C-alpha positions in Angstrom: -9.3 -4.4 17.5 -8.0 -1.6 15.3 -8.0 -2.0 11.5 -6.4 0.0 8.7 -7.9 0.2 5.2 -5.7 1.5 2.4 -7.7 2.2 -0.7 -7.0 3.8 -4.1 -9.5 5.0 -6.7 -9.0 5.4 -10.4 -8.7 6.9 -13.0 -5.6 8.8 -12.1 -5.2 12.3 -13.4 -2.1 14.5 -13.6 -1.4 17.5 -11.3 -4.1 19.7 -10.0 -7.2 19.1 -7.8 -7.7 15.6 -6.5 -10.4 13.7 -8.5 -13.9 13.8 -7.3 -14.0 10.1 -6.7 -11.0 10.3 -4.3 -12.6 13.3 -2.4 -15.9 11.5 -2.1 -14.3 8.3 -0.7 -12.4 10.4 1.8 -15.5 12.2 2.9 -17.4 8.9 3.4 -14.5 7.6 5.6 -14.5 10.8 7.6 -18.3 10.7 8.1 -17.8 7.3 9.6 -15.5 8.8 12.2 -12.3 7.1 10.9 -8.9 8.6 11.2 -7.9 9.6 7.6 -4.6 10.1 5.8 -5.7 11.4 2.4 -3.9 11.4 -0.9 -5.6 11.9 -4.2 -4.5 8.5 -5.4 -4.4 6.7 -2.1 -6.1 7.1 1.3 -5.6 5.3 4.6 -8.5 5.1 7.0 -8.1 3.6 10.5 -10.5 2.9 13.3 -12.2 0.2 15.4 -12.8 -2.9 13.3 -16.6 -2.8 13.5 -16.7 0.9 12.5 -14.2 0.5 9.6 -15.8 -2.7 8.2 -19.3 -1.1 8.4 -18.0 2.0 6.6 -16.3 0.2 3.6 -19.5 -0.2 1.5 -20.3 3.5 1.8 -16.7 4.5 1.0 -16.7 2.3 -2.2 -20.2 3.5 -3.2 -19.1 7.2 -2.8 -16.0 6.5 -4.9 -18.0 5.0 -7.8 -20.7 7.7 -7.5 -17.8 10.2 -7.9 -16.7 8.6 -11.2 -14.2 6.0 -10.1 -13.7 3.1 -12.5 -11.8 1.0 -10.0 -11.6 0.8 -6.3 -8.7 -1.1 -4.8 -8.7 -2.0 -1.1 -6.4 -3.6 1.4 -7.4 -4.1 5.0 -5.1 -5.1 7.8 -4.9 -5.0 11.6 -3.2 -1.8 12.6 -0.4 -3.8 14.2 0.0 -6.5 11.6 2.4 -9.2 12.6 5.9 -8.7 11.2 5.1 -5.2 9.9 7.7 -2.7 11.2 6.4 0.8 12.1 9.6 2.8 12.5 9.8 6.0 14.6 9.2 9.4 13.2 12.8 10.3 12.7 13.4 7.3 10.5 11.8 8.8 7.4 14.2 11.8 7.7 17.1 9.4 7.9 15.9 7.6 4.7 15.5 10.9 2.9 19.0 12.0 3.9 20.4 8.6 2.7 18.7 9.0 -0.7 20.0 12.6 -0.9 23.5 11.3 -0.3 23.1 8.6 -2.9 21.7 11.1 -5.5 24.2 13.8 -4.6 22.2 16.6 -3.1 18.9 17.9 -1.7 15.8 16.2 -3.2 14.3 19.6 -4.0 17.2 20.4 -6.3 16.9 17.3 -8.5 15.5 17.1 -12.0 12.3 15.3 -12.7 13.8 11.9 -13.5 16.0 12.0 -10.4 13.0 12.9 -8.3 11.2 9.9 -9.7 14.3 7.8 -8.9 14.3 9.2 -5.4 10.7 8.1 -4.8 11.5 4.6 -6.1 14.5 4.4 -3.8 12.4 5.6 -0.8 9.7 3.1 -1.7 12.3 0.2 -1.9 13.4 1.2 1.6 9.8 1.0 3.0 9.4 4.8 3.5 5.8 4.9 2.2 4.7 2.4 4.9 5.2 5.2 7.4 2.5 7.5 8.4 2.4 10.8 6.6 5.3 9.7 4.4 3.8 11.1 1.2 3.4 14.6 2.7 7.0 14.6 4.1 8.5 13.3 0.8 6.5 15.8 -1.2 7.9 18.6 0.9 11.4 17.3 0.6 11.1 17.1 -3.2 9.3 20.4 -3.6 6.3 18.9 -5.3 2.7 18.1 -4.5 1.5 14.9 -2.8 -0.3 14.2 -6.1 3.0 14.2 -7.9 4.5 11.8 -5.4 1.5 9.5 -5.9 2.0 9.7 -9.7 5.7 8.8 -9.3 4.7 5.8 -7.1 2.2 4.6 -9.7 4.6 4.9 -12.7 5.6 1.6 -14.1 9.2 0.7 -14.6 11.0 4.1 -15.2 
């Protein structure tokens, strides 16, 4: 059985290089042979259940050794019942819908509208798709780190 672990490490920092705790956690997951989708504030690791579960203590240990003050983890089967995994074109469709709603290309929006675009995409389930943060960051003309910051903002 395949499992997917989604984990975040804190503290969050603004733009720039990913924090050491996030990098170390990713490296521990990679050393275990897991498939990684890395983001400075959130990482997804997938692999066979036994491999992934055996790797989790090393991933958490690496994060804390790198200065993390919190390690948040969610583990699920890769094909969780009821969880819809849309095709690759669907994210593009969602981005176009949000662009239509906000009146133009995401890259041309101001900061508050870019934050709103991220919230709208999140509400539509865009960030449950593989590589969504990378794709949305490119559409917005910002870094992945900025998208993670927008996702972690409260309430705006």
